[in-house]
C-alpha positions in Angstrom: 0.0 0.0 0.0 1.4 3.5 -0.9 1.6 6.3 1.6 -1.3 8.1 -0.2 -3.4 5.0 0.2 -2.6 4.8 3.9 -3.4 8.5 4.3 -6.8 8.0 2.5 -7.6 5.1 4.8 -6.8 7.3 7.9 -9.1 10.1 6.6 -11.8 7.6 5.9 -11.7 6.1 9.4 -10.8 9.3 11.2 -13.8 9.0 13.5 -13.2 5.4 14.4 -11.1 4.1 17.2 -8.6 2.7 14.7 -7.6 6.1 13.5 -4.9 6.8 16.1 -3.4 3.4 15.5 -3.4 3.9 11.7 -1.8 7.4 12.2 1.0 5.8 14.3 1.5 3.1 11.7 1.6 5.7 8.9 4.2 7.8 10.8 6.4 4.7 11.3 6.1 3.7 7.6 7.3 7.2 6.7 10.1 7.0 9.2 11.2 3.7 7.8 11.1 4.9 4.2 13.0 8.1 5.1 15.5 6.2 7.1 16.1 3.6 4.3 16.6 6.5 1.9 19.2 8.1 4.2 20.9 4.7 4.7 21.0 3.7 1.0 24.7 4.3 1.0 25.4 2.3 4.2 27.0 -1.1 3.5 29.1 -3.9 4.9 31.9 -5.5 3.0 32.0 -9.3 3.6 35.5 -10.7 3.0 35.9 -14.4 2.1 38.7 -16.3 0.3 39.3 -19.3 -1.9 42.0 -20.5 -4.2 42.5 -21.0 -7.9 43.4 -24.5 -9.1 46.9 -23.2 -10.0 49.0 -20.4 -8.6 49.8 -17.8 -11.3 49.7 -14.2 -12.5 49.2 -12.3 -15.8 45.8 -14.0 -16.5 43.0 -12.8 -18.7 39.6 -12.5 -17.0 36.0 -11.9 -18.2 32.5 -12.4 -17.0 29.0 -12.8 -18.5 25.7 -14.5 -17.5 27.0 -15.2 -14.0 30.1 -17.0 -15.2 33.6 -15.7 -14.4 36.8 -17.1 -16.1 40.4 -16.6 -15.1 42.4 -17.8 -18.2 46.0 -18.7 -18.8 48.8 -17.0 -16.9 52.4 -17.3 -15.8 53.1 -20.0 -13.2 56.8 -19.3 -12.4 59.6 -17.1 -13.6 60.5 -17.4 -17.2 58.5 -17.0 -20.5 58.0 -20.8 -20.9 56.2 -21.2 -17.6 52.7 -20.5 -18.9 49.5 -22.4 -18.7 46.3 -23.0 -20.6 44.3 -23.6 -17.4 41.0 -21.7 -17.1 39.4 -21.4 -13.6 35.6 -21.0 -13.9 33.3 -19.8 -11.2 29.5 -20.2 -11.9 27.7 -17.7 -9.6 24.4 -19.3 -10.6 25.4 -22.6 -8.9 28.2 -21.3 -6.7 30.5 -24.0 -8.1 34.2 -23.7 -9.3 35.5 -25.8 -12.1 38.4 -25.8 -14.6 38.7 -25.7 -18.4 41.5 -25.1 -20.9 42.4 -22.6 -23.6 43.4 -23.8 -27.1 47.0 -22.9 -26.3 49.0 -22.0 -23.2 50.0 -18.4 -22.8 50.4 -15.4 -20.4 49.8 -11.7 -20.6 46.6 -12.3 -22.6 43.6 -9.9 -22.4 40.0 -10.8 -21.6 36.7 -9.0 -22.2 33.0 -9.9 -22.5 31.0 -9.4 -25.7 27.3 -10.0 -25.2 27.1 -13.6 -23.9 30.6 -14.5 -24.9 33.9 -14.3 -23.1 36.8 -13.4 -25.3 40.5 -14.1 -24.5 42.9 -12.5 -27.0 46.7 -12.5 -27.7 49.4 -13.3 -25.1 52.7 -15.0 -25.4 54.5 -18.3 -24.7 58.3 -18.8 -24.7 58.4 -21.4 -27.5 55.6 -20.0 -29.7 56.3 -16.3 -29.2 53.7 -13.6 -29.3 50.2 -14.8 -30.5 47.3 -13.8 -32.6 45.2 -16.5 -31.0 41.7 -15.7 -29.7 39.6 -18.2 -27.6 35.9 -17.4 -27.3 33.6 -19.1 -24.8 29.8 -18.9 -25.4 28.2 -18.8 -22.0 24.8 -19.8 -23.4 25.8 -22.7 -25.6 28.6 -23.8 -23.2 31.1 -24.2 -26.1 34.5 -22.9 -27.1 35.8 -21.7 -30.5 39.3 -20.5 -31.3 41.2 -19.0 -34.2 44.1 -16.6 -35.0 41.8 -13.6 -35.2 44.0 -10.6 -34.1 45.3 -8.5 -37.0 48.8 -8.6 -35.4 50.3 -10.8 -32.7 50.7 -9.0 -29.4 50.4 -9.2 -25.7 49.7 -6.7 -22.8 46.8 -5.1 -24.6 44.1 -3.0 -23.1 40.7 -4.6 -23.3 37.1 -3.3 -23.0 33.7 -4.9 -23.3 30.8 -2.7 -24.5 27.5 -4.4 -25.3 28.2 -7.0 -28.0 31.7 -5.7 -28.7 35.0 -6.8 -27.2 37.7 -4.2 -28.1 41.5 -4.9 -27.8 43.9 -2.0 -28.2 47.6 -1.5 -28.4 50.1 -4.0 -27.0 53.6 -5.4 -27.3 54.6 -7.0 -30.6 58.4 -7.2 -30.3 61.2 -5.3 -28.6 60.8 -1.5 -29.2 57.8 -2.3 -31.3 54.7 -1.4 -29.3 51.5 -1.1 -31.4 48.5 1.1 -32.1 46.3 -1.6 -33.6 42.8 -2.1 -32.3 40.9 -5.3 -33.0 37.1 -5.3 -32.5 35.0 -8.4 -32.1 31.2 -8.2 -32.6 29.4 -11.1 -30.9 26.1 -10.3 -32.7 27.7 -10.9 -36.2 30.8 -13.0 -35.2 32.9 -10.6 -37.3 36.1 -8.7 -36.6 37.1 -5.2 -37.6 40.1 -3.0 -37.0 41.0 0.6 -36.0 44.0 2.4 -34.6 44.9 4.3 -31.4 46.4 7.7 -31.5 49.8 6.4 -30.3 51.7 3.1 -30.2 51.8 1.7 -26.7 51.7 -1.3 -24.4 50.8 -1.9 -20.7 47.8 0.4 -21.2 44.4 -0.2 -19.6 41.0 -0.5 -21.2 37.5 -0.1 -19.7 33.9 0.1 -21.0 31.6 2.7 -19.6 28.1 3.3 -21.1 28.6 3.2 -24.9 32.3 4.1 -24.7 35.4 1.9 -24.9 38.3 3.8 -23.3 42.1 3.1 -23.5 44.4 5.0 -21.2 48.1 5.3 -20.4 50.8 2.8 -21.3 54.5 3.0 -22.3 55.9 4.0 -25.7 58.3 2.1 -28.0 61.3 3.1 -26.0 60.0 1.2 -23.0 60.8 4.1 -20.8 58.4 7.0 -21.5 55.0 6.7 -19.9 52.0 7.9 -21.9 49.1 10.1 -20.8 46.9 9.6 -23.9 43.3 8.4 -23.6 41.7 7.0 -26.8 37.9 6.9 -26.6 35.7 4.9 -29.0 32.0 5.7 -29.1 30.6 2.4 -30.1 27.2 3.9 -31.3 28.7 6.4 -33.7 32.0 4.5 -34.4 33.8 7.8 -33.8 37.1 8.1 -31.9 38.2 11.0 -29.7 41.1 11.6 -27.4 41.7 13.0 -23.9 44.6 13.2 -21.5 45.3 11.7 -18.1 46.5 14.1 -15.4 49.7 12.1 -15.1 51.4 9.8 -17.6 51.7 6.3 -16.4 51.5 2.6 -17.3 50.5 -0.6 -15.4 47.5 1.3 -14.0 44.1 -0.2 -13.4 40.6 0.9 -14.5 36.9 0.2 -13.7 33.6 1.8 -14.3 30.5 2.5 -12.1 27.4 4.1 -13.6 28.5 7.1 -15.7 32.1 7.2 -14.2 35.3 5.6 -15.4 38.2 5.6 -12.9 41.9 5.1 -13.8 43.9 4.4 -10.7 47.6 4.1 -9.7 50.3 3.0 -12.1 54.0 3.6 -12.6 54.8 7.2 -13.6 58.1 8.5 -14.8 58.9 9.3 -11.2 57.7 6.1 -9.6 54.5 4.5 -8.2 51.5 6.8 -8.3 48.5 7.5 -6.1 46.6 9.4 -8.9 43.1 8.4 -9.8 41.7 10.1 -12.9 37.9 10.1 -13.0 35.9 10.7 -16.2 32.2 11.6 -16.0 30.6 10.5 -19.3 27.4 12.6 -18.9 29.2 15.8 -17.9 32.1 15.1 -20.2 34.4 16.3 -17.4 37.6 14.9 -15.6 38.5 15.2 -12.0 41.4 13.8 -9.9 41.6 12.0 -6.6 44.2 9.8 -4.8 44.6 6.3 -3.6 45.8 5.9 0.0 49.0 4.2 -1.2 51.1 4.8 -4.3 51.4 1.5 -6.2 51.4 -0.1 -9.7 50.4 -3.5 -11.1 47.2 -3.2 -9.1 43.7 -4.4 -10.1 40.3 -2.6 -10.2 36.7 -3.8 -10.2 33.4 -2.2 -9.4 30.1 -3.3 -7.8 27.2 -0.9 -7.7 28.4 2.5 -6.5 31.7 1.1 -5.2 35.0 0.9 -7.1 37.7 -1.3 -5.6 41.5 -0.9 -6.2 43.4 -4.0 -4.9 47.0 -5.0 -4.3 49.9 -3.7 -6.3 53.7 -3.2 -6.3 55.1 -0.6 -3.9 58.5 1.2 -4.2 59.7 -1.8 -2.2 57.6 -5.0 -1.8 53.9 -5.6 -2.3 50.6 -4.1 -1.1 47.6 -5.8 0.6 45.6 -2.5 0.5 42.2 -2.3 -1.1 41.0 1.3 -1.6 37.2 1.5 -2.1 35.8 4.6 -3.7 32.1 5.5 -3.2 30.9 7.2 -6.3 27.8 8.8 -4.7 29.7 10.5 -1.9 33.3 10.8 -3.3 34.5 9.2 0.0 37.2 6.5 0.4 37.5 3.5 2.7 40.1 0.8 3.0 40.0 -3.0 3.1 42.7 -5.6 3.2 43.7 -8.5 1.0 44.5 -11.8 2.7 48.0 -11.7 1.0 50.1 -8.8 -0.1 50.6 -9.2 -3.8 51.0 -7.5 -7.2 49.9 -8.4 -10.7 46.6 -9.5 -9.3 43.5 -9.9 -11.6 40.3 -8.2 -10.6 36.8 -8.7 -11.8 33.2 -8.1 -10.5 30.3 -10.6 -10.6 26.9 -9.9 -9.0 27.4 -8.0 -5.8 31.0 -9.2 -5.3 34.5 -8.3 -6.6 37.2 -10.9 -6.9 41.0 -10.4 -6.7 42.7 -13.5 -8.0 46.3 -14.8 -8.3 49.3 -12.5 -8.4 52.8 -12.4 -7.1 53.8 -12.5 -3.5 57.2 -12.2 -1.8 57.4 -16.0 -1.9 56.3 -16.5 -5.5 53.0 -17.0 -7.4 49.7 -16.9 -5.6 46.5 -19.0 -6.1 44.5 -16.9 -3.6 41.2 -15.4 -4.5 40.0 -12.6 -2.2 36.2 -12.0 -2.5 34.5 -8.8 -1.2 30.7 -8.9 -1.2 28.7 -5.7 -0.8 25.9 -6.1 1.7 23.4 -3.3 2.6 23.8 -2.3 6.3 20.9 -0.3 7.8 21.8 1.7 10.8 20.6 0.9 14.3 18.1 3.7 14.1 16.5 2.2 11.0 16.5 -1.2 12.5 14.7 0.3 15.5 12.1 2.0 13.3 11.4 -1.3 11.5 10.9 -3.0 14.9 8.5 -0.4 16.0 6.6 -0.6 12.8 6.0 -4.4 13.2 5.1 -3.8 16.9 2.5 -1.1 15.9 1.1 -3.3 13.1 0.7 -6.1 15.7 -1.1 -3.8 18.1 -3.4 -2.5 15.4 -4.3 -6.1 14.5 -5.0 -7.0 18.1 -7.1 -3.9 18.4 -9.2 -4.9 15.4 -9.7 -8.4 16.7 -10.9 -7.1 20.1 -13.6 -4.9 18.5 
């Protein structure tokens, strides 16, 4: 029943003995609704852990239809220590399983295109840099694979927007970082190409609304960080450019609502705290800071919360998770179960996962899971209790008449 309906009922029975009780119930309903609105931003973060089937870093990750995949990766020092293992989490059944790519590799990139999970590029010590793309159809439950990239490369930026998976830049060979963009359309099963404004690798990609954004990276020299942001409007197929407030590579990115956030990274002067925030609707940029300067971190977003987890410090590894609340602009901090860098982050449902990475003692299999749970205040909980008490009294009053 709406508030207007309740008020109408009160007016209709204003001369009856139930009117005072109904007025009390109405007042409590209003209090609960107002309290709930005021507490809409109050949450708890529930932290749990599990482990991948194989300890590794430099994986590709993607999610669609309640399925998350962590694919490939580097299992130990050296270019030949790669794997084709895919760890699969099905949120619909809450079950983990494993699968395999068509070829083992590390430093591949993952993105979702409609119902499909797309894992592109990468490298392996004996086969070199790859054009290979593995595509998993989450509806049919089947894989397909082929050499679909226009040029072999690894360490690309990747962004999923609707039915499109977009892979930009990347490392082709020493001092040959690339500007190629490969675009997969899941609705037609066709590929197309474009180019970035500058050659670079170790850039980051993110999808926000209808935009695929590619930010930062390092140029052909391997030393000069890049501040370029290339933006593809997938509706108009028009590219535009912007600039980060600080040039850096090995940064992380995630989107929430109309915001795209680009956090941390390695600048020309060392690890960075900078977070560049782009508002799509306002077409404006702003700048904030992480609580700790780091690079090789991961980012993922759930609802109004953007998480930045782990990373490399000037010395050692970080267990810090910085959480940005997009509605308030406030930050809070959580903690990974292991300090590590080169972690892979992804969101599914109301949870974010930070998987694998490198610790002080080697590769990690750990998966840290942070689940966002609404947390009404004690005042709201009290109002709800009073509401049920009042409803109970009103019912007893009607039965006694």
